[in-house]
LUMSETOR-500842 format. One record per residue (C-alpha): x negated, y negated, z; residue in three letters; residue number from 1. Coordinates in nm, 3 decimals, m for minus. Layout:
// residues N
{r {X Y Z} 'ALA' NUM},
...
This chain:
// residues 291
{r {m1.552 5.506 4.108} 'MET' 1},
{r {m1.560 5.374 3.752} 'HIS' 2},
{r {m1.695 5.028 3.663} 'GLY' 3},
{r {m1.533 4.799 3.404} 'ASP' 4},
{r {m1.759 4.933 3.134} 'ASN' 5},
{r {m1.623 5.283 3.203} 'ASP' 6},
{r {m1.260 5.183 3.134} 'MET' 7},
{r {m1.098 5.430 2.889} 'PRO' 8},
{r {m1.074 5.293 2.537} 'ARG' 9},
{r {m0.694 5.309 2.528} 'GLU' 10},
{r {m0.667 5.118 2.856} 'ASP' 11},
{r {m0.911 4.854 2.732} 'LEU' 12},
{r {m0.711 4.821 2.411} 'TYR' 13},
{r {m0.390 4.771 2.611} 'ARG' 14},
{r {m0.550 4.506 2.836} 'VAL' 15},
{r {m0.679 4.313 2.536} 'VAL' 16},
{r {m0.351 4.325 2.343} 'VAL' 17},
{r {m0.146 4.227 2.648} 'ASP' 18},
{r {m0.378 3.931 2.709} 'SER' 19},
{r {m0.292 3.777 2.371} 'LEU' 20},
{r {m0.048 3.487 2.356} 'SER' 21},
{r {0.073 3.612 2.017} 'ALA' 22},
{r {0.366 3.852 2.003} 'HIS' 23},
{r {0.220 4.177 1.870} 'VAL' 24},
{r {0.401 4.480 1.726} 'ALA' 25},
{r {0.262 4.790 1.553} 'ILE' 26},
{r {0.482 4.943 1.281} 'LEU' 27},
{r {0.462 5.281 1.111} 'ASP' 28},
{r {0.483 5.325 0.735} 'ASP' 29},
{r {0.866 5.314 0.751} 'GLN' 30},
{r {0.874 4.989 0.948} 'GLY' 31},
{r {0.959 5.148 1.282} 'VAL' 32},
{r {0.814 4.966 1.585} 'ILE' 33},
{r {0.572 5.195 1.766} 'LEU' 34},
{r {0.432 4.957 2.025} 'GLU' 35},
{r {0.454 4.592 2.141} 'THR' 36},
{r {0.254 4.382 2.384} 'ASN' 37},
{r {0.359 4.189 2.695} 'ASP' 38},
{r {0.412 3.860 2.506} 'ALA' 39},
{r {0.654 4.032 2.265} 'TRP' 40},
{r {0.850 4.190 2.550} 'GLN' 41},
{r {0.862 3.866 2.751} 'LYS' 42},
{r {1.000 3.681 2.451} 'TYR' 43},
{r {1.265 3.950 2.402} 'ALA' 44},
{r {1.379 3.918 2.766} 'ARG' 45},
{r {1.383 3.537 2.759} 'GLU' 46},
{r {1.592 3.533 2.441} 'ASN' 47},
{r {1.876 3.751 2.565} 'GLY' 48},
{r {1.773 4.106 2.484} 'MET' 49},
{r {1.943 4.315 2.754} 'ARG' 50},
{r {1.747 4.640 2.729} 'GLU' 51},
{r {1.455 4.804 2.550} 'ALA' 52},
{r {1.250 4.487 2.573} 'TYR' 53},
{r {0.960 4.663 2.404} 'ASP' 54},
{r {1.177 4.717 2.090} 'CYS' 55},
{r {1.007 5.054 2.038} 'VAL' 56},
{r {1.204 5.269 1.795} 'GLY' 57},
{r {1.374 4.976 1.622} 'LEU' 58},
{r {1.318 4.939 1.250} 'ASN' 59},
{r {1.164 4.602 1.169} 'TYR' 60},
{r {1.300 4.605 0.814} 'PHE' 61},
{r {1.652 4.654 0.955} 'THR' 62},
{r {1.598 4.360 1.191} 'ILE' 63},
{r {1.486 4.143 0.897} 'CYS' 64},
{r {1.785 4.250 0.684} 'ARG' 65},
{r {2.026 4.165 0.965} 'MET' 66},
{r {1.865 3.822 1.009} 'ALA' 67},
{r {1.845 3.747 0.637} 'SER' 68},
{r {2.121 3.550 0.467} 'ARG' 69},
{r {1.942 3.483 0.140} 'ASP' 70},
{r {1.678 3.672 m0.064} 'PRO' 71},
{r {1.448 3.373 m0.035} 'GLY' 72},
{r {1.482 3.295 0.335} 'ASP' 73},
{r {1.216 3.352 0.601} 'ASP' 74},
{r {1.339 3.693 0.719} 'ALA' 75},
{r {1.346 3.829 0.363} 'ALA' 76},
{r {0.999 3.688 0.288} 'LEU' 77},
{r {0.854 3.848 0.604} 'VAL' 78},
{r {1.007 4.186 0.518} 'ALA' 79},
{r {0.864 4.165 0.167} 'LYS' 80},
{r {0.521 4.066 0.303} 'GLY' 81},
{r {0.515 4.360 0.543} 'ILE' 82},
{r {0.607 4.597 0.260} 'SER' 83},
{r {0.331 4.456 0.035} 'GLN' 84},
{r {0.068 4.502 0.308} 'VAL' 85},
{r {0.190 4.858 0.367} 'MET' 86},
{r {0.158 4.936 m0.005} 'GLN' 87},
{r {m0.188 4.779 m0.027} 'GLY' 88},
{r {m0.068 4.505 m0.264} 'VAL' 89},
{r {m0.181 4.245 m0.009} 'LEU' 90},
{r {m0.472 4.264 0.233} 'ASP' 91},
{r {m0.298 4.015 0.460} 'GLU' 92},
{r {0.033 3.828 0.472} 'PHE' 93},
{r {0.079 3.490 0.638} 'LEU' 94},
{r {0.398 3.287 0.674} 'HIS' 95},
{r {0.525 2.999 0.889} 'GLN' 96},
{r {0.890 2.973 0.989} 'TYR' 97},
{r {1.111 2.768 1.224} 'PRO' 98},
{r {1.280 2.936 1.517} 'CYS' 99},
{r {1.470 2.652 1.684} 'HIS' 100},
{r {1.694 2.692 1.986} 'SER' 101},
{r {1.973 2.456 2.097} 'PRO' 102},
{r {1.733 2.305 2.350} 'ASP' 103},
{r {1.408 2.273 2.157} 'GLU' 104},
{r {1.233 2.297 1.825} 'LYS' 105},
{r {0.997 2.593 1.778} 'ARG' 106},
{r {0.782 2.721 1.493} 'TRP' 107},
{r {0.597 3.048 1.455} 'TYR' 108},
{r {0.329 3.183 1.223} 'ALA' 109},
{r {0.368 3.550 1.134} 'VAL' 110},
{r {0.063 3.749 1.028} 'ARG' 111},
{r {0.066 4.105 0.892} 'VAL' 112},
{r {m0.252 4.311 0.854} 'VAL' 113},
{r {m0.311 4.683 0.798} 'PRO' 114},
{r {m0.395 4.905 1.097} 'TYR' 115},
{r {m0.766 4.995 1.069} 'ARG' 116},
{r {m0.730 5.370 1.077} 'ASP' 117},
{r {m0.765 5.589 0.768} 'GLU' 118},
{r {m0.570 5.872 0.933} 'GLN' 119},
{r {m0.244 5.679 0.978} 'VAL' 120},
{r {m0.064 5.416 0.770} 'HIS' 121},
{r {0.050 5.141 0.998} 'ARG' 122},
{r {0.057 4.762 1.007} 'VAL' 123},
{r {0.010 4.509 1.285} 'ILE' 124},
{r {0.259 4.222 1.298} 'VAL' 125},
{r {0.183 3.916 1.512} 'THR' 126},
{r {0.397 3.608 1.578} 'HIS' 127},
{r {0.206 3.306 1.714} 'GLU' 128},
{r {0.382 3.000 1.854} 'ASN' 129},
{r {0.251 2.703 1.652} 'ILE' 130},
{r {0.504 2.447 1.782} 'THR' 131},
{r {0.240 2.203 1.918} 'PRO' 132},
{r {0.066 2.199 1.579} 'ILE' 133},
{r {0.393 2.148 1.389} 'MET' 134},
{r {0.502 1.869 1.624} 'LEU' 135},
{r {0.173 1.692 1.562} 'VAL' 136},
{r {0.221 1.735 1.186} 'GLN' 137},
{r {0.576 1.597 1.209} 'GLU' 138},
{r {0.446 1.298 1.402} 'GLU' 139},
{r {0.174 1.245 1.140} 'LEU' 140},
{r {0.433 1.256 0.862} 'VAL' 141},
{r {0.647 1.006 1.052} 'ARG' 142},
{r {0.349 0.777 1.109} 'LYS' 143},
{r {0.246 0.801 0.744} 'GLU' 144},
{r {0.600 0.707 0.636} 'ALA' 145},
{r {0.596 0.418 0.883} 'GLU' 146},
{r {0.257 0.298 0.754} 'ILE' 147},
{r {0.379 0.323 0.393} 'ARG' 148},
{r {0.687 0.123 0.484} 'SER' 149},
{r {0.474 m0.141 0.659} 'GLN' 150},
{r {0.241 m0.153 0.358} 'ALA' 151},
{r {0.537 m0.203 0.124} 'GLU' 152},
{r {0.670 m0.483 0.345} 'ARG' 153},
{r {0.325 m0.644 0.355} 'LEU' 154},
{r {0.301 m0.617 m0.024} 'GLU' 155},
{r {0.641 m0.784 m0.060} 'GLU' 156},
{r {0.531 m1.055 0.184} 'THR' 157},
{r {0.208 m1.107 m0.010} 'ASN' 158},
{r {0.401 m1.139 m0.335} 'ILE' 159},
{r {0.636 m1.391 m0.173} 'ALA' 160},
{r {0.340 m1.586 m0.034} 'LEU' 161},
{r {0.173 m1.590 m0.376} 'LYS' 162},
{r {0.493 m1.725 m0.531} 'VAL' 163},
{r {0.517 m1.991 m0.259} 'LEU' 164},
{r {0.152 m2.087 m0.302} 'LEU' 165},
{r {0.191 m2.108 m0.678} 'ARG' 166},
{r {0.504 m2.321 m0.631} 'GLN' 167},
{r {0.317 m2.538 m0.384} 'ARG' 168},
{r {0.036 m2.594 m0.632} 'ASP' 169},
{r {0.286 m2.676 m0.906} 'GLU' 170},
{r {0.465 m2.919 m0.675} 'ASP' 171},
{r {0.132 m3.074 m0.578} 'LYS' 172},
{r {0.035 m3.121 m0.941} 'ASN' 173},
{r {0.375 m3.262 m1.022} 'ARG' 174},
{r {0.353 m3.508 m0.731} 'ILE' 175},
{r {0.003 m3.613 m0.833} 'GLU' 176},
{r {0.121 m3.658 m1.189} 'GLU' 177},
{r {0.415 m3.870 m1.076} 'THR' 178},
{r {0.196 m4.083 m0.853} 'ILE' 179},
{r {m0.061 m4.131 m1.125} 'TYR' 180},
{r {0.200 m4.214 m1.389} 'ALA' 181},
{r {0.382 m4.462 m1.164} 'ASN' 182},
{r {0.065 m4.637 m1.051} 'VAL' 183},
{r {m0.073 m4.645 m1.402} 'ASP' 184},
{r {0.251 m4.768 m1.561} 'ARG' 185},
{r {0.396 m4.994 m1.291} 'LEU' 186},
{r {0.101 m5.129 m1.095} 'VAL' 187},
{r {m0.238 m5.124 m1.265} 'LEU' 188},
{r {m0.140 m5.341 m1.565} 'PRO' 189},
{r {m0.030 m5.619 m1.331} 'TYR' 190},
{r {m0.343 m5.583 m1.118} 'VAL' 191},
{r {m0.549 m5.609 m1.438} 'GLU' 192},
{r {m0.364 m5.923 m1.542} 'ARG' 193},
{r {m0.405 m6.063 m1.194} 'LEU' 194},
{r {m0.782 m6.009 m1.214} 'LYS' 195},
{r {m0.793 m6.194 m1.547} 'GLN' 196},
{r {m0.606 m6.495 m1.410} 'SER' 197},
{r {m0.759 m6.791 m1.231} 'LYS' 198},
{r {m0.835 m6.668 m0.881} 'LEU' 199},
{r {m1.052 m6.794 m0.601} 'SER' 200},
{r {m1.349 m6.581 m0.504} 'ALA' 201},
{r {m1.159 m6.438 m0.203} 'ALA' 202},
{r {m0.851 m6.364 m0.412} 'GLN' 203},
{r {m1.059 m6.194 m0.681} 'ARG' 204},
{r {m1.227 m5.980 m0.413} 'THR' 205},
{r {m0.890 m5.872 m0.280} 'LEU' 206},
{r {m0.764 m5.796 m0.631} 'ALA' 207},
{r {m1.070 m5.583 m0.701} 'GLU' 208},
{r {m1.023 m5.397 m0.371} 'ILE' 209},
{r {m0.660 m5.326 m0.463} 'ILE' 210},
{r {m0.769 m5.210 m0.809} 'ASP' 211},
{r {m1.038 m4.981 m0.664} 'THR' 212},
{r {m0.809 m4.826 m0.406} 'ASN' 213},
{r {m0.534 m4.763 m0.658} 'LEU' 214},
{r {m0.775 m4.595 m0.892} 'ARG' 215},
{r {m0.885 m4.369 m0.606} 'GLU' 216},
{r {m0.528 m4.242 m0.593} 'ILE' 217},
{r {m0.558 m4.127 m0.953} 'THR' 218},
{r {m0.909 m3.987 m0.909} 'ALA' 219},
{r {m0.801 m3.625 m0.975} 'SER' 220},
{r {m0.755 m3.701 m1.344} 'PHE' 221},
{r {m1.090 m3.874 m1.363} 'LEU' 222},
{r {m1.246 m3.575 m1.183} 'HIS' 223},
{r {m1.094 m3.344 m1.444} 'SER' 224},
{r {m1.241 m3.557 m1.718} 'LEU' 225},
{r {m1.584 m3.541 m1.557} 'SER' 226},
{r {m1.559 m3.159 m1.531} 'ASN' 227},
{r {m1.531 m3.139 m1.911} 'LEU' 228},
{r {m1.904 m3.219 m1.930} 'LYS' 229},
{r {m1.844 m3.486 m2.193} 'VAL' 230},
{r {m1.990 m3.835 m2.176} 'ILE' 231},
{r {m1.721 m4.105 m2.195} 'LEU' 232},
{r {m1.777 m4.475 m2.181} 'THR' 233},
{r {m1.595 m4.676 m1.911} 'PRO' 234},
{r {m1.369 m4.820 m2.181} 'GLN' 235},
{r {m1.289 m4.472 m2.315} 'GLU' 236},
{r {m1.199 m4.357 m1.964} 'ILE' 237},
{r {m0.961 m4.651 m1.929} 'GLU' 238},
{r {m0.804 m4.578 m2.265} 'VAL' 239},
{r {m0.774 m4.208 m2.178} 'ALA' 240},
{r {m0.594 m4.294 m1.854} 'GLY' 241},
{r {m0.347 m4.518 m2.029} 'MET' 242},
{r {m0.287 m4.271 m2.314} 'VAL' 243},
{r {m0.219 m4.006 m2.053} 'ARG' 244},
{r {0.030 m4.243 m1.890} 'GLY' 245},
{r {0.222 m4.272 m2.216} 'GLY' 246},
{r {0.104 m4.619 m2.320} 'ARG' 247},
{r {0.114 m4.718 m2.685} 'SER' 248},
{r {m0.193 m4.858 m2.860} 'SER' 249},
{r {m0.033 m5.202 m2.855} 'LYS' 250},
{r {0.028 m5.186 m2.478} 'GLU' 251},
{r {m0.326 m5.066 m2.414} 'ILE' 252},
{r {m0.464 m5.343 m2.633} 'ALA' 253},
{r {m0.275 m5.607 m2.432} 'GLU' 254},
{r {m0.392 m5.473 m2.094} 'VAL' 255},
{r {m0.757 m5.421 m2.195} 'LEU' 256},
{r {m0.772 m5.735 m2.410} 'ASN' 257},
{r {m0.861 m5.533 m2.722} 'LEU' 258},
{r {m0.730 m5.522 m3.074} 'SER' 259},
{r {m0.497 m5.239 m3.171} 'VAL' 260},
{r {m0.760 m5.116 m3.415} 'SER' 261},
{r {m1.014 m5.118 m3.131} 'GLY' 262},
{r {m0.782 m4.897 m2.922} 'VAL' 263},
{r {m0.734 m4.663 m3.220} 'ASP' 264},
{r {m1.113 m4.643 m3.251} 'PHE' 265},
{r {m1.135 m4.531 m2.887} 'HIS' 266},
{r {m0.856 m4.276 m2.944} 'ARG' 267},
{r {m1.049 m4.122 m3.234} 'LYS' 268},
{r {m1.367 m4.119 m3.027} 'SER' 269},
{r {m1.184 m3.941 m2.743} 'LEU' 270},
{r {m1.046 m3.677 m2.980} 'ARG' 271},
{r {m1.390 m3.615 m3.125} 'ARG' 272},
{r {m1.561 m3.588 m2.782} 'LYS' 273},
{r {m1.286 m3.365 m2.644} 'LEU' 274},
{r {m1.301 m3.133 m2.946} 'GLY' 275},
{r {m0.948 m3.209 m3.068} 'LEU' 276},
{r {m1.027 m3.166 m3.437} 'THR' 277},
{r {m0.685 m3.039 m3.541} 'HIS' 278},
{r {m0.447 m3.321 m3.631} 'ALA' 279},
{r {m0.148 m3.139 m3.477} 'SER' 280},
{r {m0.304 m3.142 m3.127} 'THR' 281},
{r {m0.155 m3.430 m2.929} 'ASN' 282},
{r {m0.411 m3.633 m2.734} 'LEU' 283},
{r {m0.171 m3.722 m2.452} 'ARG' 284},
{r {m0.054 m3.361 m2.409} 'SER' 285},
{r {m0.414 m3.247 m2.383} 'TYR' 286},
{r {m0.498 m3.514 m2.125} 'LEU' 287},
{r {m0.188 m3.418 m1.922} 'LEU' 288},
{r {m0.306 m3.055 m1.915} 'SER' 289},
{r {m0.638 m3.138 m1.750} 'LEU' 290},
{r {m0.492 m3.120 m1.397} 'ASP' 291},
């Protein structure tokens, strides 16, 4: 009784080849199929071949020509690859191709290598089902496209948000400017006059509280002035605020109880401290730009 190790070489070869999941065929130097394995024959039966499931005796080149509709299609490329391996032009030929049925998608990878026997000129052709791999790749491509689409939508949303934020900041600055201008033009001059009139101690305290609170509303401009790292006197700050509000030198002089020439002196001092040496640079425009 023989053990497994005593199995004849041909029988061992057959067992190994039939155990492969790949569809295997051996061709002679003319492309005639000499032998196929169980996987090849099972596939032939399942796909409607009525007889000669092993395909032995069929010419593989003829099969490829019958399946080919274009010189560049998969069947033509496989036939060319087999021929190149037979002629020694290629050591190995690899190609992937779809083989879909009405019920499912399928892909195969064909591999052609020379038969390792110096006495005969043959090639081994294998077809391996790579459908699971291709389905995973298709899913990855779909996911990548989905992620790109999401990224594009996020980018568009970010751009829209940036525009909205910029608009919000512009609106905020415009509102602050309007509030400052209205308070400075319509309220503070009268509060200043009220403080200079004959008031009782309690009335003067209330007037000063009103003045302080109103100036807090316009503090953003004063904060901008302080960020310039220039030293301005309290009177220069008052003049700067009124110039920014569009007051003339005469109006400023009346509110601050100064002469027009005194106001002009403060204007020149402001220009010098703010570095506005060019005569064409408007002091009010510069002060408006500080916010």
